[in-house]
C-alpha positions in Angstrom: -16.8 -36.5 -74.8 -13.4 -35.9 -75.2 -11.1 -38.5 -76.5 -7.7 -38.8 -75.2 -4.3 -41.2 -75.7 -1.9 -41.5 -73.4 2.1 -42.0 -75.0 3.8 -44.4 -72.9 2.4 -46.6 -70.4 5.4 -46.7 -67.4 5.1 -45.3 -64.3 3.6 -42.0 -65.1 1.5 -43.0 -68.0 -0.5 -45.6 -65.9 -0.6 -43.0 -63.2 -2.5 -41.0 -65.5 -4.9 -43.6 -66.3 -5.7 -44.3 -62.8 -6.2 -40.9 -61.6 -8.7 -40.1 -64.2 -10.4 -42.8 -63.6 -10.2 -42.3 -59.6 -11.7 -38.9 -59.9 -13.6 -39.3 -63.2 -16.7 -37.3 -62.1 -15.0 -34.4 -60.4 -12.5 -34.1 -63.7 -15.5 -34.4 -65.8 -17.4 -31.5 -63.4 -14.2 -29.2 -64.1 -13.5 -30.0 -67.6 -16.9 -29.5 -68.7 -17.0 -32.9 -70.2 -15.8 -36.5 -69.6 -12.6 -37.3 -71.0 -11.7 -41.0 -71.5 -8.5 -42.6 -73.0 -9.5 -44.3 -76.2 -5.6 -45.1 -76.9 -2.6 -46.2 -75.1 0.6 -46.1 -77.1 3.6 -48.3 -76.1 6.0 -51.1 -77.4 4.8 -53.7 -75.1 1.5 -55.5 -74.6 -0.2 -55.9 -71.1 -1.9 -59.1 -71.3 -4.5 -59.6 -68.4 -4.1 -56.0 -67.3 -7.8 -54.2 -68.8 -5.9 -51.3 -70.6 -4.9 -54.1 -73.3 -7.9 -53.3 -75.6 -6.5 -49.8 -75.8 -3.3 -50.9 -76.3 -1.5 -49.6 -80.0 1.8 -50.0 -81.5 1.8 -47.6 -84.0 1.8 -43.9 -83.2 -0.3 -43.4 -86.6 -3.4 -44.6 -85.3 -3.3 -42.0 -82.9 -2.2 -39.2 -85.3 -4.9 -40.3 -88.0 -7.9 -40.9 -85.8 -9.5 -37.4 -85.8 -11.8 -38.0 -82.4 -8.7 -38.2 -80.3 -8.1 -34.2 -79.4 -5.8 -34.4 -76.3 -2.5 -36.7 -76.2 -0.7 -37.2 -73.0 3.2 -37.8 -73.9 4.6 -39.7 -71.0 7.7 -41.8 -72.6 10.6 -39.4 -71.7 13.9 -38.6 -73.1 13.9 -36.5 -76.5 13.4 -39.1 -78.8 10.7 -40.4 -80.2 9.0 -38.2 -78.0 10.1 -34.9 -80.1 8.9 -36.6 -83.1 5.3 -38.5 -81.8 4.4 -35.0 -79.9 5.0 -33.1 -83.2 3.1 -35.1 -85.7 0.2 -34.6 -82.7 0.4 -31.3 -82.4 0.5 -30.7 -86.7 -2.4 -33.0 -86.6 -4.4 -30.4 -84.5 -4.2 -31.9 -81.2 -3.4 -30.5 -77.8 -0.9 -32.1 -76.2 0.4 -32.5 -72.5 3.9 -33.8 -71.4 5.8 -34.8 -68.0 8.8 -34.9 -70.1 11.7 -32.3 -68.6 14.3 -33.3 -71.1 11.9 -33.0 -74.0 10.7 -29.3 -72.6 13.6 -28.2 -72.0 15.3 -28.9 -75.0 12.3 -28.4 -77.4 9.8 -26.4 -75.7 10.2 -23.0 -77.3 9.5 -24.7 -80.9 6.8 -27.0 -79.9 4.8 -23.9 -78.0 5.3 -21.6 -81.2 4.0 -24.8 -83.1 1.2 -25.5 -81.0 0.3 -21.4 -81.4 0.4 -21.7 -85.3 -2.0 -24.7 -85.2 -4.3 -23.1 -82.4 -4.3 -25.9 -80.1 -1.9 -26.5 -76.8 1.4 -27.8 -75.6 0.9 -27.9 -71.8 4.0 -29.1 -69.3 3.2 -28.5 -66.0 4.2 -31.9 -64.9 7.9 -31.5 -66.4 9.1 -29.3 -62.9 7.9 -30.0 -59.5 5.9 -32.8 -60.0 2.5 -32.3 -58.4 3.7 -28.6 -57.3 2.0 -25.7 -59.7 5.1 -23.7 -60.2 4.7 -23.7 -63.9 1.0 -23.1 -63.6 1.6 -19.7 -61.3 4.4 -18.6 -63.5 2.5 -18.4 -66.1 -1.1 -17.2 -64.3 -0.9 -16.2 -60.9 2.3 -14.3 -61.0 2.5 -12.9 -64.6 2.0 -9.0 -62.8 5.3 -9.3 -61.4 9.2 -8.7 -62.2 10.2 -12.2 -61.1 14.0 -11.3 -59.5 14.7 -15.1 -58.1 13.7 -18.6 -57.8 15.6 -21.3 -56.2 14.1 -25.0 -55.9 14.9 -28.1 -54.3 13.8 -29.8 -57.5 14.9 -33.3 -57.6 13.4 -35.5 -54.5 16.4 -38.0 -54.8 19.2 -36.4 -53.9 17.0 -34.6 -51.4 16.2 -37.7 -50.0 20.0 -38.3 -50.1 20.9 -35.3 -48.4 18.4 -35.9 -45.4 19.2 -39.4 -45.1 23.1 -37.9 -44.7 22.7 -35.3 -42.2 20.0 -37.6 -39.7 21.8 -40.5 -39.5 25.9 -39.9 -40.2 26.3 -41.9 -43.4 28.7 -41.4 -46.6 27.1 -40.8 -49.8 28.1 -44.2 -51.5 25.6 -45.6 -48.3 22.7 -43.2 -48.9 22.8 -43.8 -52.9 22.3 -47.5 -52.6 19.2 -47.2 -49.9 17.9 -44.7 -52.5 17.8 -47.2 -55.0 16.9 -49.9 -52.9 14.0 -47.6 -52.0 13.2 -47.2 -56.0 14.0 -43.2 -55.5 17.3 -43.5 -57.6 17.7 -45.2 -60.8 20.2 -47.7 -61.5 22.0 -45.3 -63.3 21.5 -42.6 -60.7 23.7 -39.8 -63.0 21.1 -37.4 -64.1 20.0 -37.0 -60.0 23.2 -36.9 -58.3 24.9 -35.1 -60.8 22.5 -32.5 -61.0 21.5 -32.9 -64.5 17.7 -33.5 -64.1 17.9 -29.6 -61.9 19.4 -28.4 -64.4 17.0 -28.6 -66.8 14.2 -27.8 -64.7 15.8 -24.7 -63.7 16.5 -24.2 -67.4 12.7 -24.8 -68.1 11.4 -22.3 -65.4 13.9 -19.7 -66.2 12.7 -19.7 -69.9 9.7 -19.1 -68.7 10.4 -15.9 -66.6 12.4 -14.4 -69.2 10.5 -15.4 -72.6 13.2 -16.4 -74.3 15.0 -19.7 -75.0 17.9 -20.8 -72.2 19.9 -23.5 -73.1 20.6 -26.2 -69.8 24.2 -26.5 -71.2 25.1 -23.0 -70.3 24.0 -23.3 -66.7 27.0 -24.0 -64.3 26.0 -27.8 -62.4 27.5 -29.6 -59.9 26.0 -32.6 -58.3 26.0 -34.1 -54.8 28.8 -36.7 -55.6 31.4 -34.9 -53.4 29.3 -34.6 -50.3 30.4 -36.3 -47.4 29.1 -37.5 -43.9 32.4 -34.7 -43.0 30.9 -31.7 -44.6 27.1 -32.8 -42.6 29.0 -32.5 -39.1 30.2 -28.9 -39.7 26.9 -27.9 -41.5 25.4 -29.1 -37.9 27.8 -27.1 -36.2 26.9 -24.2 -38.3 23.0 -24.8 -37.9 22.2 -25.2 -41.4 21.6 -28.0 -44.0 22.9 -29.0 -47.2 20.9 -28.4 -49.7 21.1 -29.5 -54.0 19.6 -25.7 -55.1 18.8 -25.1 -58.4 18.9 -21.2 -58.8 18.2 -18.3 -61.2 18.4 -14.4 -60.4 17.9 -11.4 -62.4 21.3 -9.4 -61.9 22.6 -6.1 -63.8 24.3 -8.3 -66.1 21.5 -10.5 -66.9 19.8 -13.7 -65.4 22.3 -15.7 -63.5 21.6 -19.7 -63.2 23.3 -22.7 -61.7 22.8 -25.9 -60.0 25.0 -26.7 -56.9 24.8 -27.9 -53.2 24.6 -25.0 -50.5 24.9 -24.7 -46.9 21.4 -22.7 -46.1 20.4 -21.6 -42.4 17.3 -22.6 -40.4 15.9 -19.0 -41.5 15.7 -19.9 -45.0 12.5 -20.9 -46.2 14.3 -24.1 -48.2 15.8 -25.6 -44.8 12.7 -28.1 -43.6 12.4 -29.2 -46.8 13.1 -32.5 -46.4 13.2 -36.1 -47.6 11.8 -36.6 -51.2 9.5 -33.3 -51.5 10.7 -30.7 -53.4 10.0 -26.9 -52.6 10.3 -23.8 -55.0 10.8 -20.5 -53.7 9.8 -17.7 -55.7 10.8 -14.0 -55.0 8.9 -10.9 -56.9 9.2 -7.4 -57.4 5.8 -6.8 -56.0 4.9 -10.2 -54.4 8.0 -10.4 -52.6 8.6 -13.9 -51.3 6.6 -17.2 -52.0 7.0 -20.6 -51.5 5.7 -24.1 -53.2 5.7 -27.3 -51.5 5.0 -30.5 -52.5 5.8 -33.9 -54.4 8.3 -33.3 -56.7 8.2 -36.5 -58.2 6.1 -39.9 -58.2 3.3 -41.8 -60.1 0.3 -39.9 -58.7 1.3 -36.4 -57.9 3.3 -36.5 -61.3 0.1 -38.1 -63.2 -2.0 -34.9 -60.8 -0.7 -32.4 -62.4 -0.8 -34.2 -66.0 -4.9 -34.8 -65.4 -4.7 -30.8 -64.4 -3.4 -30.0 -67.7 -5.8 -31.8 -69.8 -8.7 -30.0 -67.9 -7.0 -26.8 -68.7 -6.8 -28.3 -72.3 -10.8 -29.2 -72.3 -11.5 -25.6 -71.3 -9.5 -24.2 -74.3 -9.9 -26.7 -76.6 -10.6 -23.9 -80.0 -8.0 -21.6 -78.2 -4.6 -21.5 -77.8 -3.3 -20.6 -74.1 -0.6 -17.4 -74.6 2.7 -19.2 -73.2 5.7 -16.3 -73.5 9.0 -18.6 -74.7 10.6 -17.6 -78.0 13.3 -19.5 -79.7 15.8 -16.5 -79.2 18.1 -17.5 -77.2 19.1 -15.5 -73.8 22.6 -15.4 -73.1 23.0 -15.9 -69.1 25.3 -13.9 -66.9 28.7 -14.7 -66.8 28.6 -17.3 -63.7 32.5 -16.4 -62.9 31.5 -13.1 -62.0 29.4 -14.0 -59.6 29.8 -13.3 -55.7 29.7 -15.9 -53.4 30.7 -17.0 -49.8 32.2 -20.3 -49.8 32.8 -23.1 -46.6 36.2 -24.8 -47.2 37.6 -28.0 -45.8 41.3 -28.7 -45.7 44.0 -30.0 -44.2 46.5 -26.9 -44.2 47.2 -25.0 -41.3 45.7 -21.7 -40.5 49.2 -20.0 -41.5 48.4 -21.1 -44.9 45.1 -20.6 -45.1 45.6 -17.0 -43.8 48.3 -16.1 -46.6 45.6 -17.0 -48.7 42.2 -15.6 -47.3 43.3 -13.2 -44.6 41.4 -14.1 -41.4 38.1 -16.1 -42.5 35.8 -17.3 -39.8 36.9 -21.0 -38.5 34.4 -23.8 -37.9 35.7 -26.4 -34.9 33.3 -29.7 -36.1 36.0 -31.9 -34.1 37.4 -33.4 -36.7 40.9 -34.3 -36.6 43.9 -33.5 -38.8 41.5 -30.9 -41.3 40.1 -27.3 -40.9 37.1 -26.0 -41.8 36.4 -22.3 -42.2 33.8 -19.7 -44.8 35.5 -17.3 -46.7 34.4 -13.2 -47.2 32.1 -12.9 -50.5 34.2 -13.1 -53.8 33.5 -13.7 -57.4 33.8 -17.4 -58.7 36.7 -16.8 -60.3 38.8 -15.2 -57.6 37.5 -18.1 -55.4 38.5 -20.8 -57.8 42.1 -19.2 -58.4 43.2 -18.5 -54.2 41.6 -22.4 -53.3 43.9 -24.1 -55.5 46.6 -23.1 -53.6 44.9 -24.9 -50.1 44.2 -28.4 -51.9 40.6 -28.5 -50.3 39.4 -31.7 -49.0 35.6 -29.9 -49.6 34.1 -26.5 -51.3 30.4 -25.9 -50.7 28.6 -22.6 -50.9 26.9 -20.6 -48.1 23.5 -19.7 -48.8 21.4 -17.0 -46.5 
């Protein structure tokens, strides 16, 4: 029997325990042995819950118990998760985590430490919840040069964009709705400002290029400036507005960014709605592929953690190679990237054409403003031009 410990008995941690109980027999069959949770680390007690008999408040109880071979970290945040995970790896224990902040910040270091100790540090659930994108990049797509990864990596913002599009609501209204439904936190900034998606694309890009990508270096915009008027223009164009996290291999290196895009009905991400996530991958041999599913939530995320536990059980005496060095990779200059832009402005056509020549105009029937689409140009060239028009809104236009 394989003894395990769970650090953090919140939504995901309790979900892991639940998944291990629900699928006990099938998990044991696939792992080659039964997995049993011996300890659950949490600051709180849970009187009346059967888990209480396994609750411990001192992390050293787990560190110093040689019976515990696998540790699950579902605490969230960088500290104290980093300190606790590092202690587990140094003690020769395998670790799996759902913590994107920890992986984005300390992933390379913890992977190296795991290799040194001949144990494993796995993190499938840190990106895309139950979608097996990390395992696919590490195992199934290793024969390909990955040229692009573009994803809808945040269920909260995707739900909000879907709601705004379907019902014509304003941003503040759908935010309150998302909070009432439990999709958005009381402080929703990590989601709506794009930070959550930014950390996830940083992780995926680091895995693809094998070097450290600092999420702070990725140009990131959220959805706070998207309005019901933008949605009217999107419908007029037959497009949808999605918050995309994207990483592309260019002649100047990897170009990564997070921002709202207007995508056409031909794009594979177009029909991905509500709280679902999806990741579009383009390989030089494979071509195009899509990974779709529940990107968050208690059981989908816990399922990914449990899958890591099974993988660890199969490799208790062997390190699973993950290429991700701590050497930092400088991203391509975002300002040199070329994009097409949709602009709303109260300026007249004469003023617009004096700046942008003859753009494609979009009439959504909104009085007092004009919408238009520019030709492709660099980010820096557009930024210089558009400031002359005092734009009401700017959204990039995808394929």
